[in-house]
C-alpha positions as CSV (number, residue, x, y, z in Angstrom):
1,X,24.5,-68.4,-37.3
2,X,24.1,-68.0,-33.5
3,X,27.5,-68.3,-31.8
4,X,26.2,-70.7,-29.1
5,X,23.0,-72.4,-27.9
6,X,20.2,-69.8,-27.6
7,X,18.5,-68.8,-24.4
8,X,15.1,-70.5,-24.1
9,X,12.0,-70.3,-22.1
10,X,9.0,-72.8,-22.3
11,X,5.6,-71.2,-21.5
12,X,3.3,-73.9,-20.2
13,X,-0.2,-74.0,-18.6
14,X,-2.1,-76.8,-16.9
15,X,-5.5,-75.7,-18.4
16,X,-7.2,-73.6,-21.0
17,X,-8.3,-70.0,-20.9
18,X,-5.2,-68.9,-18.9
19,X,-4.5,-66.0,-21.3
20,X,-1.2,-67.7,-22.1
21,X,-0.9,-65.8,-25.4
22,X,-1.0,-62.5,-23.4
23,X,1.9,-63.7,-21.2
24,X,3.8,-65.0,-24.3
25,X,3.5,-61.7,-26.0
26,X,4.9,-59.8,-23.1
27,X,7.8,-62.2,-22.6
28,X,8.6,-62.0,-26.3
29,X,8.8,-58.2,-26.1
30,X,11.1,-58.5,-23.1
31,X,13.4,-60.9,-25.1
32,X,13.3,-58.7,-28.2
33,X,14.3,-55.7,-26.2
34,X,17.5,-57.3,-24.9
35,X,18.4,-60.0,-27.5
36,X,19.0,-59.5,-31.3
37,X,17.5,-62.6,-32.9
38,X,14.4,-63.9,-31.0
39,X,12.5,-66.8,-32.5
40,X,9.2,-68.5,-31.6
41,X,8.5,-72.2,-31.6
42,X,5.2,-74.0,-31.2
43,X,5.8,-77.7,-30.4
44,X,2.3,-78.8,-30.8
45,X,-0.2,-77.1,-33.3
46,X,-3.9,-77.5,-33.6
47,X,-4.0,-78.6,-37.3
48,X,-1.7,-79.3,-40.2
49,X,-4.0,-77.3,-42.5
50,X,-5.4,-74.5,-40.3
51,X,-2.9,-71.8,-39.3
52,X,-2.4,-71.1,-35.6
53,X,-3.4,-67.5,-35.0
54,X,-1.4,-67.3,-31.8
55,X,1.8,-68.3,-33.5
56,X,1.1,-65.9,-36.3
57,X,0.8,-63.1,-33.7
58,X,4.0,-64.0,-32.0
59,X,5.9,-64.4,-35.2
60,X,4.9,-60.8,-36.1
61,X,6.7,-59.6,-33.0
62,X,9.7,-61.9,-33.2
63,X,13.0,-60.8,-34.7
64,X,14.7,-63.9,-36.0
65,X,13.0,-63.9,-39.5
66,X,11.8,-67.5,-39.2
67,X,8.7,-68.4,-41.2
68,X,5.6,-70.1,-40.0
69,X,6.5,-73.6,-41.2
70,X,9.9,-73.7,-39.6
71,X,8.4,-72.5,-36.3
72,X,6.0,-75.5,-35.7
73,X,6.7,-79.0,-34.4
74,X,3.9,-81.5,-34.7
75,X,0.1,-81.7,-34.6
76,X,-2.2,-83.2,-31.9
77,X,-2.9,-86.1,-34.2
78,X,0.8,-87.0,-34.4
79,X,1.1,-86.8,-30.6
80,X,-1.9,-89.2,-30.2
81,X,-0.6,-91.6,-32.8
82,X,3.0,-91.9,-31.3
83,X,4.0,-89.6,-28.4
84,X,7.7,-90.7,-28.5
85,X,8.0,-90.2,-32.2
86,X,6.3,-86.8,-31.9
87,X,8.9,-85.7,-29.3
88,X,11.7,-86.8,-31.5
89,X,10.2,-84.8,-34.4
90,X,9.7,-81.8,-32.1
91,X,13.4,-81.8,-30.9
92,X,14.7,-82.1,-34.5
93,X,12.6,-79.3,-35.8
94,X,13.4,-77.1,-32.8
95,X,17.2,-77.4,-33.1
96,X,16.9,-76.8,-36.9
97,X,15.2,-73.3,-36.4
98,X,17.1,-72.4,-33.2
99,X,20.4,-72.5,-35.0
100,X,19.5,-69.0,-36.3
101,X,18.4,-67.6,-33.0
102,X,19.9,-65.9,-29.9
103,X,16.8,-66.7,-27.9
104,X,13.7,-68.8,-28.5
105,X,10.3,-68.4,-26.8
106,X,8.5,-71.9,-26.8
107,X,4.8,-71.8,-26.4
108,X,3.2,-75.0,-25.0
109,X,-0.1,-76.6,-26.1
110,X,-3.4,-74.8,-25.4
111,X,-5.8,-77.4,-24.4
112,X,-8.0,-77.1,-27.5
113,X,-7.8,-80.8,-28.3
114,X,-8.1,-83.0,-25.2
115,X,-7.6,-81.3,-21.9
116,X,-6.3,-83.6,-19.2
117,X,-3.8,-83.5,-16.3
118,X,-1.3,-85.5,-18.4
119,X,-1.0,-82.6,-21.0
120,X,1.1,-80.5,-18.6
121,X,3.4,-83.5,-18.0
122,X,3.8,-84.0,-21.8
123,X,4.7,-80.3,-22.1
124,X,7.2,-80.8,-19.3
125,X,8.7,-83.7,-21.2
126,X,9.1,-81.5,-24.3
127,X,10.7,-78.7,-22.2
128,X,13.3,-81.2,-20.7
129,X,14.1,-82.6,-24.2
130,X,14.6,-79.0,-25.5
131,X,16.7,-78.0,-22.5
132,X,14.3,-75.1,-21.8
133,X,13.3,-73.8,-18.3
134,X,9.5,-73.5,-17.7
135,X,7.4,-70.4,-17.0
136,X,4.1,-71.7,-15.6
137,X,0.9,-69.8,-16.3
138,X,-2.2,-70.5,-14.3
139,X,-5.7,-69.1,-14.3
140,X,-6.8,-67.1,-11.3
141,X,-10.4,-66.5,-12.5
142,X,-13.1,-68.3,-10.5
143,X,-10.6,-69.4,-7.7
144,X,-9.9,-68.4,-4.2
145,X,-6.3,-67.6,-3.3
146,X,-6.0,-70.9,-1.4
147,X,-7.3,-72.9,-4.5
148,X,-4.8,-71.0,-6.6
149,X,-1.9,-72.0,-4.4
150,X,-3.0,-75.6,-4.5
151,X,-3.1,-75.6,-8.3
152,X,0.5,-74.2,-8.5
153,X,1.7,-76.7,-5.9
154,X,0.2,-79.6,-7.9
155,X,1.7,-78.2,-11.2
156,X,5.1,-77.9,-9.5
157,X,4.9,-81.6,-8.6
158,X,4.0,-82.5,-12.2
159,X,6.9,-80.6,-13.5
160,X,9.4,-82.1,-11.0
161,X,8.2,-85.6,-11.9
162,X,9.4,-85.0,-15.4
163,X,12.6,-83.2,-14.1
164,X,11.6,-79.9,-15.7
165,X,13.1,-76.8,-14.2
166,X,10.5,-74.2,-13.1
167,X,11.9,-70.7,-13.2
168,X,8.8,-68.5,-12.6
169,X,5.0,-68.5,-12.1
170,X,2.4,-66.1,-13.4
171,X,-1.2,-66.3,-12.3
172,X,-3.3,-64.5,-15.0
173,X,-6.9,-63.3,-15.0
174,X,-7.0,-62.9,-11.2
175,X,-9.8,-61.1,-9.4
176,X,-8.5,-57.5,-9.0
177,X,-10.1,-57.5,-5.5
178,X,-7.9,-60.4,-4.3
179,X,-4.7,-59.6,-6.3
180,X,-2.4,-59.3,-3.2
181,X,-3.8,-62.5,-1.7
182,X,-3.3,-64.3,-5.0
183,X,0.3,-63.1,-5.3
184,X,1.0,-64.3,-1.8
185,X,-0.5,-67.7,-2.5
186,X,1.9,-68.2,-5.5
187,X,4.9,-68.2,-3.0
188,X,4.3,-72.0,-2.5
189,X,7.0,-72.4,-5.1
190,X,10.4,-71.0,-4.4
191,X,10.7,-69.1,-7.7
192,X,9.7,-65.6,-8.7
193,X,6.0,-65.1,-9.2
194,X,3.5,-62.4,-10.3
195,X,-0.3,-62.1,-10.2
196,X,-2.0,-60.2,-13.1
197,X,-5.6,-58.9,-12.9
198,X,-8.5,-59.9,-15.2
199,X,-8.8,-57.3,-17.9
200,X,-12.2,-57.7,-19.6
201,X,-10.9,-56.1,-22.9
202,X,-8.5,-59.0,-23.5
203,X,-11.3,-61.5,-23.7
204,X,-13.9,-59.2,-25.3
205,X,-14.9,-60.2,-28.9
206,X,-14.7,-57.5,-31.7
207,X,-17.8,-56.7,-33.6
208,X,-16.3,-58.6,-36.5
209,X,-15.9,-61.7,-34.3
210,X,-19.5,-61.4,-33.2
211,X,-20.6,-61.0,-36.8
212,X,-18.8,-64.3,-37.7
213,X,-20.2,-66.1,-34.7
214,X,-23.8,-65.3,-35.8
215,X,-23.1,-65.8,-39.5
216,X,-24.1,-62.2,-40.0
217,X,-23.4,-59.5,-42.6
218,X,-22.8,-55.8,-42.4
219,X,-26.0,-53.8,-43.1
220,X,-24.4,-50.3,-42.7
221,X,-21.6,-48.5,-40.9
222,X,-17.9,-48.0,-41.2
223,X,-16.2,-51.3,-41.8
224,X,-13.0,-50.1,-40.0
225,X,-15.1,-50.0,-36.8
226,X,-15.7,-53.7,-37.0
227,X,-12.4,-54.1,-35.1
228,X,-13.8,-52.4,-32.0
229,X,-14.3,-54.6,-29.0
230,X,-17.8,-55.2,-27.7
231,X,-17.4,-55.1,-23.9
232,X,-20.9,-56.2,-23.2
233,X,-23.9,-57.4,-25.3
234,X,-27.5,-56.8,-24.2
235,X,-30.8,-57.8,-25.8
236,X,-32.9,-54.7,-26.6
237,X,-36.4,-56.2,-26.3
238,X,-37.8,-53.6,-23.8
239,X,-39.2,-50.2,-24.5
240,X,-36.8,-47.6,-26.0
241,X,-36.4,-45.5,-22.9
242,X,-35.4,-48.5,-20.8
243,X,-32.9,-49.6,-23.4
244,X,-31.3,-46.2,-23.5
245,X,-31.0,-46.3,-19.7
246,X,-28.9,-49.4,-19.9
247,X,-26.4,-48.2,-22.5
248,X,-22.7,-48.1,-21.7
249,X,-19.5,-47.4,-23.7
250,X,-18.5,-50.3,-25.9
251,X,-21.9,-52.1,-25.6
252,X,-23.5,-54.0,-28.5
253,X,-27.3,-54.2,-28.7
254,X,-29.4,-57.1,-30.2
255,X,-32.7,-56.1,-31.5
256,X,-35.2,-57.3,-34.2
257,X,-34.7,-55.6,-37.5
258,X,-38.4,-54.4,-37.5
259,X,-38.0,-52.4,-34.3
260,X,-37.7,-49.0,-36.0
261,X,-38.0,-47.2,-32.7
262,X,-35.1,-49.0,-31.1
263,X,-32.8,-48.7,-34.2
264,X,-33.3,-45.0,-34.6
265,X,-32.9,-44.4,-31.0
266,X,-29.7,-46.4,-30.8
267,X,-28.2,-44.7,-34.0
268,X,-29.0,-41.2,-32.6
269,X,-27.8,-42.0,-29.1
270,X,-24.4,-43.2,-30.5
271,X,-24.0,-39.8,-32.2
272,X,-25.4,-37.6,-29.4
273,X,-23.3,-35.8,-26.9
274,X,-23.7,-37.2,-23.4
275,X,-24.6,-40.7,-24.5
276,X,-22.3,-43.7,-24.6
277,X,-20.4,-44.7,-27.7
278,X,-21.8,-48.1,-28.9
279,X,-19.8,-50.9,-30.4
280,X,-22.6,-52.0,-32.8
281,X,-26.2,-53.0,-33.4
282,X,-27.2,-56.6,-34.2
283,X,-30.5,-56.9,-36.1
284,X,-31.7,-60.5,-35.6
285,X,-34.6,-62.5,-36.9
286,X,-33.7,-62.1,-40.6
287,X,-35.8,-58.9,-40.7
288,X,-34.6,-55.6,-42.1
289,X,-36.0,-52.1,-41.5
290,X,-39.0,-50.9,-43.5
291,X,-37.8,-49.1,-46.7
292,X,-38.8,-45.7,-45.3
293,X,-36.8,-46.3,-42.1
294,X,-33.9,-47.8,-44.1
295,X,-33.8,-44.6,-46.2
296,X,-33.9,-42.5,-43.0
297,X,-31.0,-44.5,-41.5
298,X,-29.0,-44.1,-44.8
299,X,-29.6,-40.4,-44.8
300,X,-28.1,-40.2,-41.3
301,X,-24.9,-41.9,-42.6
302,X,-24.1,-43.6,-39.3
303,X,-20.6,-44.9,-38.8
304,X,-21.9,-47.3,-36.1
305,X,-21.7,-50.9,-37.5
306,X,-25.2,-52.4,-37.9
307,X,-25.2,-56.2,-38.6
308,X,-28.0,-58.4,-39.7
309,X,-28.4,-62.1,-39.0
310,X,-31.0,-64.8,-39.7
311,X,-30.8,-66.2,-36.2
312,X,-33.6,-65.6,-33.7
313,X,-33.1,-63.7,-30.5
314,X,-32.2,-66.7,-28.3
315,X,-29.8,-68.2,-30.8
316,X,-28.2,-64.8,-31.4
317,X,-27.8,-64.2,-27.7
318,X,-26.4,-67.6,-27.1
319,X,-23.9,-67.4,-29.9
320,X,-22.5,-64.0,-28.9
321,X,-22.3,-65.1,-25.2
322,X,-20.0,-68.0,-26.2
323,X,-17.8,-65.8,-28.4
324,X,-14.4,-65.1,-26.8
325,X,-12.2,-62.5,-28.2
326,X,-8.7,-63.4,-29.6
327,X,-5.5,-61.5,-29.1
328,X,-4.6,-61.7,-32.8
329,X,-2.7,-59.6,-35.4
330,X,-5.6,-57.4,-36.1
331,X,-6.5,-56.7,-32.5
332,X,-4.1,-53.8,-31.9
333,X,-5.8,-52.5,-28.8
334,X,-5.6,-55.9,-27.2
335,X,-1.9,-56.2,-28.1
336,X,-1.1,-52.8,-26.5
337,X,-3.2,-53.7,-23.4
338,X,-1.4,-57.1,-23.0
339,X,2.1,-55.5,-23.4
340,X,1.1,-52.7,-20.9
341,X,-0.1,-55.3,-18.4
342,X,3.1,-57.2,-18.5
343,X,5.3,-54.1,-18.4
344,X,3.4,-52.9,-15.3
345,X,3.1,-56.2,-13.4
346,X,6.1,-58.3,-14.2
347,X,9.7,-57.5,-13.3
348,X,11.3,-58.0,-16.7
349,X,14.9,-57.9,-15.3
350,X,14.2,-60.6,-12.8
351,X,12.4,-62.8,-15.3
352,X,15.2,-62.5,-17.8
353,X,17.8,-63.4,-15.1
354,X,15.9,-66.5,-14.4
355,X,15.8,-67.4,-18.1
356,X,19.6,-66.6,-18.2
357,X,19.4,-64.3,-21.2
358,X,22.9,-63.3,-22.3
359,X,23.8,-59.6,-22.8
360,X,24.3,-59.0,-26.6
361,X,27.0,-56.9,-28.2
362,X,24.7,-55.3,-30.8
363,X,21.6,-53.1,-30.9
364,X,18.7,-54.1,-33.2
365,X,15.8,-51.8,-34.2
366,X,13.5,-53.6,-31.8
367,X,16.0,-53.2,-28.9
368,X,16.5,-49.5,-29.7
369,X,12.7,-48.7,-30.0
370,X,12.2,-50.6,-26.6
371,X,14.9,-48.5,-25.0
372,X,13.4,-45.3,-26.3
373,X,10.0,-46.2,-24.7
374,X,11.6,-47.3,-21.4
375,X,13.6,-44.0,-21.2
376,X,10.4,-42.0,-22.0
377,X,8.5,-43.9,-19.3
378,X,11.2,-43.3,-16.7
379,X,10.4,-39.6,-16.5
380,X,7.1,-38.9,-18.2
381,X,6.7,-35.6,-19.9
382,X,3.6,-33.9,-21.4
383,X,3.5,-33.9,-25.2
384,X,0.9,-31.9,-27.2
385,X,-0.5,-33.5,-30.4
386,X,-2.3,-30.8,-32.3
387,X,-3.9,-33.0,-35.0
388,X,-6.7,-34.5,-33.0
389,X,-8.9,-34.9,-36.1
390,X,-6.5,-37.6,-37.5
391,X,-7.3,-41.2,-36.7
392,X,-3.6,-42.2,-36.7
393,X,-3.0,-39.6,-34.0
394,X,-5.8,-40.9,-31.9
395,X,-4.7,-44.5,-32.3
396,X,-1.1,-43.5,-31.4
397,X,-2.4,-41.5,-28.4
398,X,-4.2,-44.6,-27.1
399,X,-1.0,-46.6,-27.4
400,X,1.1,-43.9,-25.7
401,X,-1.3,-43.6,-22.8
402,X,-1.8,-47.3,-22.5
403,X,1.9,-47.9,-22.2
404,X,2.5,-44.8,-20.0
405,X,5.1,-43.4,-22.5
406,X,4.0,-39.8,-22.0
407,X,1.1,-37.6,-20.8
408,X,-0.7,-36.1,-23.6
409,X,-2.7,-33.0,-24.6
410,X,-4.7,-33.4,-27.8
411,X,-5.9,-30.3,-29.7
412,X,-9.4,-30.2,-31.3
413,X,-13.1,-30.0,-30.5
414,X,-13.4,-32.2,-27.3
415,X,-16.7,-33.8,-28.2
416,X,-15.5,-34.7,-31.7
417,X,-12.1,-35.9,-30.6
418,X,-13.4,-38.1,-27.8
419,X,-16.3,-39.3,-29.8
420,X,-14.1,-40.4,-32.7
421,X,-11.7,-42.1,-30.3
422,X,-14.5,-44.0,-28.7
423,X,-15.7,-45.1,-32.2
424,X,-12.3,-46.5,-33.0
425,X,-12.2,-48.2,-29.7
426,X,-9.3,-46.1,-28.5
427,X,-9.1,-45.1,-24.8
428,X,-7.9,-41.5,-24.5
429,X,-9.6,-40.8,-21.1
430,X,-6.3,-39.9,-19.6
431,X,-5.5,-37.3,-22.2
432,X,-6.3,-33.6,-21.9
433,X,-8.3,-32.3,-24.9
434,X,-8.2,-28.6,-25.6
435,X,-9.9,-26.6,-28.4
436,X,-7.7,-23.5,-29.4
437,X,-10.8,-21.6,-30.4
438,X,-12.4,-21.7,-27.0
439,X,-9.5,-22.5,-24.5
440,X,-9.0,-19.8,-21.8
441,X,-5.2,-20.0,-22.5
442,X,-5.8,-18.4,-26.0
443,X,-5.7,-14.8,-24.7
444,X,-2.6,-15.4,-22.5
445,X,-0.8,-17.0,-25.5
446,X,-1.9,-14.1,-27.8
447,X,-0.4,-11.5,-25.5
448,X,2.9,-13.4,-25.3
449,X,3.1,-14.0,-29.0
450,X,2.4,-10.3,-29.7
451,X,5.2,-9.4,-27.3
452,X,7.6,-11.9,-29.0
453,X,6.7,-10.6,-32.5
454,X,6.3,-6.9,-31.7
455,X,9.3,-6.1,-33.8
456,X,7.4,-7.4,-36.7
457,X,4.4,-5.3,-36.0
458,X,2.3,-8.0,-34.4
459,X,-0.8,-6.8,-32.4
460,X,-2.7,-8.7,-29.7
461,X,-5.8,-8.7,-32.0
462,X,-3.9,-10.4,-34.8
463,X,-2.1,-12.7,-32.4
464,X,-5.5,-14.0,-31.2
465,X,-6.2,-15.1,-34.8
466,X,-2.9,-16.9,-35.0
467,X,-3.7,-18.8,-31.7
468,X,-6.6,-20.5,-33.4
469,X,-4.1,-22.2,-35.6
470,X,-3.2,-25.6,-34.0
471,X,0.5,-25.3,-34.8
472,X,0.8,-21.9,-33.3
473,X,-1.3,-22.8,-30.2
474,X,0.7,-26.1,-29.7
475,X,4.0,-24.3,-30.0
476,X,2.9,-21.6,-27.5
477,X,2.0,-24.4,-25.1
478,X,5.6,-25.7,-25.3
479,X,7.0,-22.1,-25.0
480,X,4.9,-21.3,-22.0
481,X,5.7,-24.6,-20.2
482,X,2.1,-25.9,-20.4
483,X,3.6,-28.8,-22.5
484,X,7.1,-30.2,-22.7
485,X,7.2,-30.9,-26.4
486,X,5.1,-31.1,-29.5
487,X,4.6,-33.7,-32.3
488,X,2.8,-32.7,-35.4
489,X,2.8,-33.0,-39.2
490,X,0.7,-36.2,-39.9
491,X,-1.8,-34.0,-41.8
492,X,0.2,-30.7,-42.3
493,X,3.4,-29.7,-44.1
494,X,6.7,-29.5,-42.5
495,X,6.7,-25.7,-42.9
496,X,3.3,-25.5,-41.1
497,X,4.7,-27.5,-38.2
498,X,8.0,-25.9,-37.7
499,X,7.6,-22.2,-38.8
500,X,6.0,-21.3,-35.5
501,X,9.0,-22.8,-33.7
502,X,11.4,-20.5,-35.6
503,X,9.3,-17.6,-34.5
504,X,8.5,-18.5,-30.9
505,X,10.9,-21.1,-29.5
506,X,14.0,-20.2,-31.4
507,X,17.4,-21.9,-31.3
508,X,19.3,-23.0,-28.3
509,X,22.4,-20.9,-27.2
510,X,25.4,-21.3,-29.4
511,X,23.4,-22.8,-32.3
512,X,22.1,-20.7,-35.2
513,X,20.7,-23.6,-37.4
514,X,17.7,-25.7,-36.9
515,X,18.3,-29.1,-38.5
516,X,17.3,-32.7,-38.4
517,X,18.6,-36.2,-38.1
518,X,17.3,-39.7,-38.8
519,X,18.1,-42.4,-36.3
520,X,18.9,-45.3,-38.7
521,X,18.4,-48.6,-37.0
522,X,20.4,-51.3,-39.0
523,X,20.4,-54.9,-38.1
524,X,23.2,-54.6,-35.5
525,X,23.6,-50.9,-34.7
526,X,22.0,-47.5,-34.8
527,X,23.5,-44.6,-36.8
528,X,22.7,-40.9,-37.0
529,X,22.2,-39.3,-40.4
530,X,21.9,-35.5,-40.7
531,X,20.6,-33.3,-42.2
532,X,18.0,-35.1,-44.3
533,X,14.9,-33.0,-44.0
534,X,15.4,-29.3,-43.2
535,X,18.4,-27.3,-44.7
536,X,18.6,-27.6,-48.5
537,X,22.1,-26.4,-49.1
538,X,24.0,-25.6,-45.9
539,X,27.0,-23.3,-45.8
540,X,30.1,-24.5,-44.0
541,X,29.0,-22.7,-40.9
542,X,25.6,-24.4,-41.1
543,X,27.2,-27.8,-41.7
544,X,29.3,-27.3,-38.5
545,X,26.1,-26.4,-36.6
546,X,24.4,-29.5,-37.9
547,X,27.4,-31.7,-36.9
548,X,27.6,-30.4,-33.3
549,X,23.8,-30.6,-32.9
550,X,23.8,-34.2,-34.3
551,X,26.5,-35.2,-31.9
552,X,24.5,-33.9,-29.0
553,X,21.4,-35.8,-30.3
554,X,23.5,-39.0,-30.7
555,X,24.7,-38.8,-27.1
556,X,21.2,-38.2,-25.9
557,X,20.1,-41.5,-27.4
558,X,23.0,-43.5,-26.1
559,X,25.1,-43.4,-29.3
560,X,28.8,-42.5,-28.9
561,X,29.3,-39.7,-31.5
562,X,32.1,-40.2,-34.0
563,X,31.4,-37.7,-36.8
564,X,32.0,-38.2,-40.5
565,X,31.8,-35.0,-42.6
566,X,30.8,-36.7,-45.9
567,X,32.1,-35.7,-49.3
568,X,32.9,-37.3,-52.7
569,X,36.6,-37.4,-51.6
570,X,38.5,-38.5,-48.6
571,X,41.3,-36.5,-46.8
572,X,43.4,-34.4,-49.1
573,X,42.7,-36.4,-52.2
574,X,40.2,-34.1,-53.8
575,X,39.5,-30.4,-54.4
576,X,36.7,-28.2,-55.5
577,X,34.1,-25.9,-53.9
578,X,32.0,-28.7,-52.5
579,X,34.9,-30.5,-50.9
580,X,36.3,-27.2,-49.6
581,X,33.0,-26.4,-47.9
582,X,33.1,-29.8,-46.0
583,X,36.8,-29.2,-45.1
584,X,36.0,-25.8,-43.7
585,X,33.0,-27.1,-41.8
586,X,35.2,-29.8,-40.3
587,X,37.7,-27.2,-39.0
588,X,34.8,-25.2,-37.6
589,X,33.5,-28.3,-35.7
590,X,37.1,-28.8,-34.2
591,X,37.1,-25.2,-33.1
592,X,33.6,-25.1,-31.6
593,X,33.7,-28.6,-29.9
594,X,37.4,-29.7,-29.5
595,X,36.5,-32.8,-27.6
596,X,34.4,-34.2,-30.5
597,X,35.8,-36.9,-32.7
598,X,35.4,-35.7,-36.2
599,X,36.8,-36.5,-39.7
600,X,36.3,-34.8,-42.9
601,X,36.1,-34.6,-45.8
602,X,35.5,-38.4,-46.0
603,X,33.6,-40.7,-48.3
604,X,30.8,-42.9,-46.9
605,X,32.7,-46.2,-47.5
606,X,35.8,-45.0,-45.7
607,X,33.6,-43.7,-42.8
608,X,31.7,-47.0,-42.2
609,X,34.0,-49.9,-43.5
610,X,37.1,-50.6,-41.5
611,X,38.9,-52.3,-44.4
612,X,38.4,-49.3,-46.7
613,X,39.4,-46.9,-43.9
614,X,42.6,-48.8,-43.2
615,X,43.6,-48.0,-46.9
616,X,42.3,-44.4,-47.2
617,X,42.8,-43.0,-43.7
618,X,44.8,-45.5,-41.7
619,X,45.5,-43.3,-38.7
620,X,41.9,-41.9,-38.2
621,X,40.0,-42.6,-35.0
622,X,36.7,-42.0,-36.8
623,X,37.2,-43.7,-40.2
624,X,35.7,-47.1,-40.4
625,X,33.9,-46.5,-37.0
626,X,31.8,-43.5,-37.7
627,X,28.3,-43.3,-36.0
628,X,27.2,-39.8,-37.0
629,X,27.1,-39.0,-40.8
630,X,26.8,-35.4,-41.9
631,X,25.8,-35.1,-45.5
632,X,26.9,-32.0,-47.6
633,X,23.4,-31.1,-48.7
634,X,19.7,-32.1,-48.4
635,X,19.7,-33.8,-51.8
636,X,22.4,-36.2,-50.8
637,X,21.2,-36.8,-47.3
638,X,17.5,-37.4,-48.2
639,X,18.3,-39.8,-51.0
640,X,20.9,-41.7,-49.0
641,X,18.6,-42.3,-45.9
642,X,15.8,-43.5,-48.2
643,X,18.2,-45.8,-50.1
644,X,19.5,-47.3,-46.9
645,X,16.0,-47.7,-45.5
646,X,14.6,-49.4,-48.6
647,X,17.6,-51.4,-49.8
648,X,19.1,-52.5,-46.4
649,X,15.9,-52.9,-44.6
650,X,16.8,-50.3,-42.0
651,X,14.3,-48.7,-39.7
652,X,14.4,-44.9,-40.1
653,X,13.2,-43.0,-37.0
654,X,12.7,-39.3,-37.7
655,X,13.1,-36.7,-38.7
656,X,14.2,-35.5,-35.3
657,X,14.5,-31.8,-35.1
658,X,17.5,-30.4,-33.3
659,X,18.8,-27.0,-32.4
660,X,15.6,-25.6,-30.9
661,X,15.5,-24.5,-27.3
662,X,12.5,-26.8,-26.7
663,X,11.5,-30.0,-28.5
664,X,9.2,-29.9,-31.5
665,X,9.1,-32.8,-34.0
666,X,7.7,-33.1,-37.4
667,X,5.9,-36.2,-38.7
668,X,5.9,-37.5,-42.3
669,X,2.3,-37.2,-43.7
670,X,2.6,-40.9,-44.5
671,X,3.5,-41.7,-40.9
672,X,2.2,-44.9,-39.4
673,X,0.9,-45.3,-35.8
674,X,4.2,-46.9,-34.8
675,X,6.1,-43.9,-36.2
676,X,4.0,-41.5,-34.2
677,X,4.6,-43.4,-31.0
678,X,8.3,-43.5,-31.5
679,X,8.3,-39.8,-32.3
680,X,6.4,-39.1,-29.1
681,X,9.0,-41.1,-27.2
682,X,11.9,-39.2,-28.8
683,X,10.3,-35.9,-28.0
684,X,9.7,-36.8,-24.4
685,X,13.4,-37.9,-24.1
686,X,14.5,-34.6,-25.6
687,X,12.3,-32.8,-23.1
688,X,14.0,-34.7,-20.3
689,X,17.3,-33.2,-21.4
690,X,15.7,-29.8,-21.5
691,X,14.4,-30.2,-18.0
């Protein structure tokens, strides 16, 4: 149960096509980054039977665990039938769901039913009844700055007429050429205001959305690429050479299915170096290629989506021109773009002050992940990603670059890497792409590697061969200062990723053991578990190394280190080789780092639970309050972190390697895109410490 009434904000607009969902997504992230349980409420939904895709998107990013049904108020039909009864129902349903929340984002109606000036006033009435301040969103597209100011002034009057409290204004989809003038025009209201530029990607339909709009079906191509946005659509009715002249990245081309010359030219252009990467081909008129041409296309195995439709050229062009892209659960690139836009353009601290969001006493996984990204962005470092042939790496790279988390170098054949990224609809233009086989740095790296490994008989000739290996090349980039850190392992073993680090980077002064930790994000705190991934059966000396390194890592990520040296007994209650190892390791930690708070041997329950600690170790400053848990061996640590992850629903971030002079981190081969992004952020933060 929430201890008091939650913080609230009501996002309202006076019209359609404001991009209100983009703003809502950004505000939701700001709330989730600072408040534990953030819910979403939609007072008016489009239909009682058809699910609201915007609400589904926001619920995916909320942190209060409310389901769809509990997050909706009434339908438009109910509002039209009896407005007063509808507001009563909205108020009742809102307070029922808000009981479980620390903050609630309330998203006003979206003008898909009957758009009229009175709709804003009705939203204002709802906001007043819910006790929520209003964030006003207006559309800048198609307006002069003076007109924009007039719209905001009129809206302010509408809100005041209903006694609603306006706390901020955002003008969205503004002409980038008049952004400053638009921002100045918003000052007609004495509240914080921001102007956001029009971003064509946010309204661009995906190939899948175009396919649905023309009642089409996939003729050939990679179904995964149907999620790519079509930034423009052209009709390819002219001669082939003139069509090719007009191609751009992300364009979709409409052409009759019997135009074999155009089809073959487009498929080849998409694959050819020096030509744009297309979003798709739409074959209209219900005609399919001649069997011979079809066999030729099939033999080329194009990944480019080719769609067929029964509609004629005019009907097809009209349908696609009216199709507007949605920011939905499946549109990852749009979501990243929307979040990046809000992060860059809106002062989150100022907006949250206006909303009066209270400072929490806990840290949730979402809050911790947001803090990681913010810290990485504050001092951007260059991270090398060796596995440029992995789609997850490319998608993660696009997200990292979009949100300015780090600068990136990606290893691989540049044409292949950039071509595949374009096919996936991922923008990696800001990344450097290097091929270890042809990069001029290869000879310099080989000479340095040969010097470092001369005692092992390494020659420059052999070293050149090693430098064609992505892990060795990437590690040498870090060693030579060309990159600040490396993240690898999505498609390679842990040994392949970290062996070059042992040979080249080596351990930091005073540490002889490279180990790892997982940052375990529980519902209300973040704990450090080590070692769960590297050292199978550490000696007491290695355990001490792991403890000291883990304490440093904890401090680096804002966690006050209180170390529990885990065993199957607590204090002096047990004996045996395993307990004695932990007891000896504890003494070594106290000798090496006297200022650290450490307790051991200690059982897990006594380390984490105050009531158990008061019985087993009543005078300990660590027992019951531990934040860093050092496991006696890899078997115990690896199984424990996975048990907590799966059974307690914890988010496990890692493994984070520690003990190296410069940061290199290993990914699980089952890593998701979000895992890769978090690991890049962690590596960048480690590099900040090194710097």
